[in-house]
C-alpha positions as CSV (number, residue, x, y, z in Angstrom):
1,M,46.5,170.1,152.1
2,I,46.9,167.2,154.5
3,Y,48.3,168.1,157.9
4,Y,50.1,165.6,160.4
5,P,49.7,166.1,163.9
6,F,52.9,167.0,165.2
7,G,54.5,166.5,162.1
8,L,55.4,162.7,162.7
9,N,54.3,161.3,159.4
10,D,55.2,164.2,157.3
11,P,57.5,162.6,154.5
12,F,58.5,166.3,153.4
13,S,59.7,167.3,157.0
14,D,63.2,167.7,158.1
15,S,63.3,164.5,160.1
16,S,61.9,162.3,157.4
17,R,64.4,163.9,154.6
18,A,67.6,163.4,156.8
19,P,67.9,159.7,155.9
20,Q,67.5,160.5,152.2
21,R,70.1,163.0,152.4
22,R,72.3,160.4,154.4
23,W,72.1,158.0,151.7
24,A,72.2,160.7,148.7
25,A,75.5,162.0,150.3
26,E,76.7,158.3,150.7
27,E,75.8,157.6,147.3
28,E,77.7,160.7,146.0
29,A,80.5,159.7,147.9
30,R,80.5,156.0,146.7
31,R,80.3,157.4,143.0
32,R,82.9,159.9,143.7
33,K,85.1,157.0,145.1
34,I,84.3,154.8,142.3
35,K,84.9,157.4,139.8
36,A,88.1,158.3,141.8
37,A,89.2,154.7,141.4
38,E,88.5,154.6,138.0
39,V,90.3,157.8,137.2
40,A,93.5,156.4,139.3
41,R,93.0,152.8,137.5
42,R,93.0,154.5,134.1
43,R,96.0,156.7,135.2
44,A,97.4,153.7,136.3
45,E,96.9,151.9,133.0
46,Q,98.1,155.1,130.8
47,E,101.2,155.2,133.1
48,M,101.7,151.1,132.8
49,Y,101.1,151.7,128.7
50,Y,103.6,154.9,128.3
51,R,106.2,152.6,130.3
52,L,105.8,149.8,128.1
53,R,105.7,151.7,125.1
54,A,108.9,153.5,126.3
55,A,110.6,150.2,126.9
56,Q,109.3,148.8,123.5
57,E,111.1,151.8,122.0
58,Q,114.1,151.4,123.9
59,E,114.6,147.8,122.8
60,E,113.5,148.7,119.7
61,E,116.3,151.4,119.5
62,V,118.6,148.9,121.1
63,R,118.0,146.5,118.4
64,R,118.4,148.9,115.5
65,Q,121.7,149.9,117.0
66,Q,122.6,146.1,117.4
67,E,121.5,145.8,113.8
68,Y,123.5,148.7,112.7
69,L,126.8,147.2,114.4
70,L,126.1,144.0,112.6
71,E,125.8,145.5,109.3
72,L,129.0,147.6,109.9
73,E,130.9,144.6,111.3
74,Q,130.0,142.8,108.7
75,E,130.6,145.2,105.9
76,W,133.9,145.6,107.3
77,Q,134.5,142.2,106.8
78,R,133.4,142.3,103.6
79,Q,135.9,144.9,102.8
80,E,138.4,143.0,104.8
81,R,138.2,140.1,102.4
82,A,137.8,142.0,99.0
83,R,141.2,143.5,100.2
84,L,142.8,140.3,101.4
85,L,141.7,138.6,98.0
86,R,143.0,141.5,96.1
87,Q,146.5,141.2,98.1
88,R,146.5,137.7,97.4
89,Q,145.8,138.4,93.5
90,R,148.6,141.1,93.4
91,E,150.9,138.9,95.2
92,E,149.8,136.2,92.7
93,E,150.4,138.6,89.6
94,Q,153.7,139.4,90.7
95,R,155.0,136.1,91.4
96,Q,153.9,135.2,88.1
97,S,155.8,138.2,86.6
98,Y,158.8,137.4,88.9
99,E,158.4,133.4,87.5
100,A,157.9,134.8,83.9
101,A,160.7,137.1,84.1
102,R,163.0,134.7,85.9
103,L,162.2,132.2,83.3
104,H,163.2,134.6,80.4
105,Q,166.1,135.4,82.1
106,E,167.3,132.1,82.4
107,R,166.5,131.2,78.7
108,V,168.4,134.5,77.6
109,E,171.3,133.3,79.9
110,A,171.0,129.6,78.6
111,E,170.8,131.2,74.8
112,E,174.0,133.5,75.9
113,R,176.0,130.3,77.4
114,R,174.9,128.4,74.0
115,R,176.2,131.1,72.0
116,A,179.2,131.8,73.7
117,Q,180.0,128.3,73.9
118,Q,179.8,127.9,69.9
119,R,181.9,130.9,69.8
120,S,184.2,129.5,71.6
121,K,184.1,126.2,69.7
122,K,184.2,128.2,66.5
123,F,187.1,130.3,67.6
124,R,189.0,127.1,68.9
125,T,188.5,125.4,65.7
126,I,189.6,128.8,63.5
127,E,192.6,128.9,66.0
128,D,193.3,125.4,65.6
129,D,193.1,125.5,61.8
130,F,195.1,128.8,61.9
131,D,197.8,126.9,64.0
132,E,198.1,124.3,61.6
133,D,197.7,126.4,58.5
134,N,200.5,128.4,60.1
135,E,202.9,125.6,60.9
136,T,206.3,125.9,59.5
137,E,208.6,122.9,58.6
138,F,211.3,124.2,60.3
139,Q,211.8,125.6,64.0
140,V,214.6,127.9,65.4
141,V,215.5,127.0,69.0
142,R,218.7,127.8,71.2
143,G,220.9,125.0,72.0
144,P,222.7,124.0,75.2
145,D,225.7,125.9,73.9
146,G,223.8,128.9,73.4
147,R,223.3,129.1,69.8
148,L,220.7,129.1,67.3
149,Y,219.6,126.1,65.6
150,Q,217.0,125.4,63.1
151,V,215.2,122.1,63.6
152,R,212.3,120.3,61.7
153,N,209.1,120.6,63.1
154,P,207.2,117.1,63.8
155,A,203.7,118.7,64.1
156,F,204.3,119.9,60.3
157,Q,205.5,116.5,59.7
158,Q,202.5,114.9,61.2
159,R,199.9,116.8,59.2
160,M,201.6,116.4,56.1
161,N,201.6,112.7,56.8
162,R,197.8,112.8,57.6
163,L,197.0,115.0,54.4
164,Q,199.0,112.1,52.4
165,Q,197.2,109.1,53.9
166,R,193.7,111.2,53.3
167,E,194.9,111.5,50.0
168,E,196.0,107.9,49.4
169,E,193.1,106.4,51.0
170,P,191.3,104.1,48.5
171,Q,187.4,104.1,47.7
172,P,185.8,101.2,48.8
173,E,184.3,99.2,45.5
174,F,181.1,96.9,46.1
175,Q,180.0,93.9,43.9
176,L,176.5,92.1,43.7
177,V,176.7,88.9,44.3
178,R,173.9,86.3,45.3
179,G,174.6,84.1,48.6
180,P,173.6,80.5,49.5
181,D,169.9,81.4,50.5
182,G,169.1,82.8,47.2
183,R,169.4,86.7,48.2
184,V,171.5,89.1,46.6
185,Y,174.0,90.9,48.8
186,R,176.4,94.0,48.0
187,V,180.1,92.6,48.9
188,N,183.3,94.7,49.3
189,K,185.7,93.7,46.4
190,Q,188.8,94.5,49.0
191,N,187.4,92.1,51.5
192,K,187.1,89.3,48.7
193,K,190.5,90.0,47.6
194,K,191.7,89.2,51.1
195,Q,189.9,86.3,51.4
196,T,191.1,84.8,48.1
197,K,194.9,85.0,49.3
198,P,196.4,81.9,50.1
199,L,196.1,81.1,54.1
200,S,198.9,80.9,56.2
201,V,199.5,77.5,58.2
202,D,198.3,79.3,61.7
203,T,194.7,80.5,59.6
204,T,194.7,77.1,58.1
205,I,194.7,75.8,61.8
206,D,192.4,78.4,62.8
207,Q,190.2,77.3,59.8
208,K,189.7,73.8,60.6
209,E,189.1,74.6,64.6
210,N,186.4,77.3,63.3
211,F,185.1,75.4,60.4
212,S,182.5,73.4,62.6
213,S,181.0,76.9,63.9
214,K,181.5,78.9,60.8
215,A,181.5,76.5,57.7
216,R,180.0,79.4,55.5
217,E,180.7,82.8,56.3
218,I,179.9,85.9,53.4
219,P,180.9,89.6,54.4
220,I,177.7,91.1,54.4
221,V,177.6,94.7,53.9
222,Q,174.0,95.5,52.7
223,G,171.3,93.1,51.8
224,S,168.6,93.3,49.1
225,T,166.0,91.5,47.7
226,M,166.7,92.5,44.1
227,D,165.8,89.7,41.2
228,I,169.3,89.5,39.4
229,D,170.6,86.9,37.6
230,P,173.4,85.2,39.7
231,E,177.2,85.2,38.5
232,I,178.1,83.2,41.4
233,D,175.8,80.5,42.8
234,N,177.6,79.5,46.0
235,I,180.4,81.3,47.6
236,T,182.1,79.9,50.4
237,T,184.8,81.9,52.2
238,I,186.1,82.2,55.6
239,A,187.0,85.5,56.8
240,T,190.5,86.2,58.3
241,N,192.3,88.9,59.4
242,T,196.0,88.5,59.8
243,K,196.2,92.2,61.5
244,K,194.4,91.1,64.4
245,D,196.2,87.7,64.5
246,M,199.4,89.7,64.6
247,K,198.2,92.0,67.2
248,S,197.0,89.3,69.4
249,K,200.5,87.5,69.2
250,N,202.5,90.8,69.8
251,G,200.4,92.1,72.5
252,K,201.6,95.6,72.4
253,K,201.5,98.0,70.0
254,K,205.0,99.3,68.6
255,K,205.7,102.6,69.6
256,K,206.9,105.6,67.2
257,K,209.9,106.9,67.6
258,I,210.6,110.6,66.1
259,T,214.2,111.6,65.5
260,V,215.2,115.1,65.6
261,I,218.1,116.3,63.5
262,V,220.5,119.4,65.0
263,E,222.2,121.1,62.4
264,D,223.8,124.6,61.8
265,A,221.5,126.3,59.6
266,S,222.6,129.1,57.5
267,D,220.7,131.9,55.7
268,S,221.1,130.5,52.6
269,E,218.8,127.9,53.1
270,Y,215.7,129.9,52.7
271,E,214.3,130.7,49.5
272,D,212.7,133.9,50.2
273,E,214.9,136.3,52.2
274,F,211.6,137.8,53.7
275,K,210.4,134.9,55.0
276,S,213.7,134.4,57.2
277,P,213.8,134.5,60.5
278,W,217.5,136.3,60.3
279,R,216.0,139.1,58.4
280,N,216.5,142.6,60.7
281,R,218.1,140.7,63.4
282,R,221.9,141.7,63.0
283,P,223.0,143.9,65.7
284,S,224.1,147.4,64.5
285,P,227.9,148.2,65.2
286,G,228.6,148.6,69.1
287,E,225.5,146.7,69.9
288,W,224.4,143.2,71.2
289,M,221.9,141.1,70.3
290,E,218.9,140.5,72.1
291,P,218.9,136.5,73.3
292,V,215.9,134.6,71.3
293,E,214.7,131.6,73.2
294,H,212.2,130.3,70.7
295,F,211.0,131.7,67.6
296,Q,208.4,130.5,65.2
């Protein structure tokens, strides 16, 4: 063992160990300080991380809520559009059904009006025929002296005249002749007979005046191209109408006069007693006869 005097150079002495202790203490304090700073830094980083994570989670929650609200709004809009579309479809169907019903009603009403017009026309025709058939030859009217007279019915006479004219109306007769152009025509014989009559002085003058413009006139009723041997090669006629000339000269039509004969008719003029208007019209004793203004 080596001994140092007065303990000056002894490395293991308290005086020689003091700086080391201080250095060690300082080093320990520095390490602790560094460690505390590291812990604080880590703690701050952890806190920052947690804060950022919380903020991100909050933002994500807000985003999810916004997306959910947006989806809800889109779903509501889709449902609203579907509802409006269904409503428009129902309105269109109702309009079409109403239009179809209206058209059907109009067709039914038009058909009813047409049937009513046909029925009324048929009834009017039946009534007219019935009135014409029920027209009698005589009518019973009251005269100015208060007595009843039997007069002729002019409507009955007119109807009889019309029937007689229909019966006496001749049927037209036609004849095939060949015209100047070589074609075959069907000519009314009655018109031909009228044309072959001798012309009067007036018609002769008219003939001379119109001869230049109408030299060859043929009353053509119906033309054909049949090849038939001609009986008459050339026909030169001038159409005249004496009735029209007479009407043009007179200028006015003659009015028909209807004469009504009033006579005192008795019961003996009726062959059938049951058709007599005087039947069952005689008053009983002590009673007055009811006045008869008009009886058919």
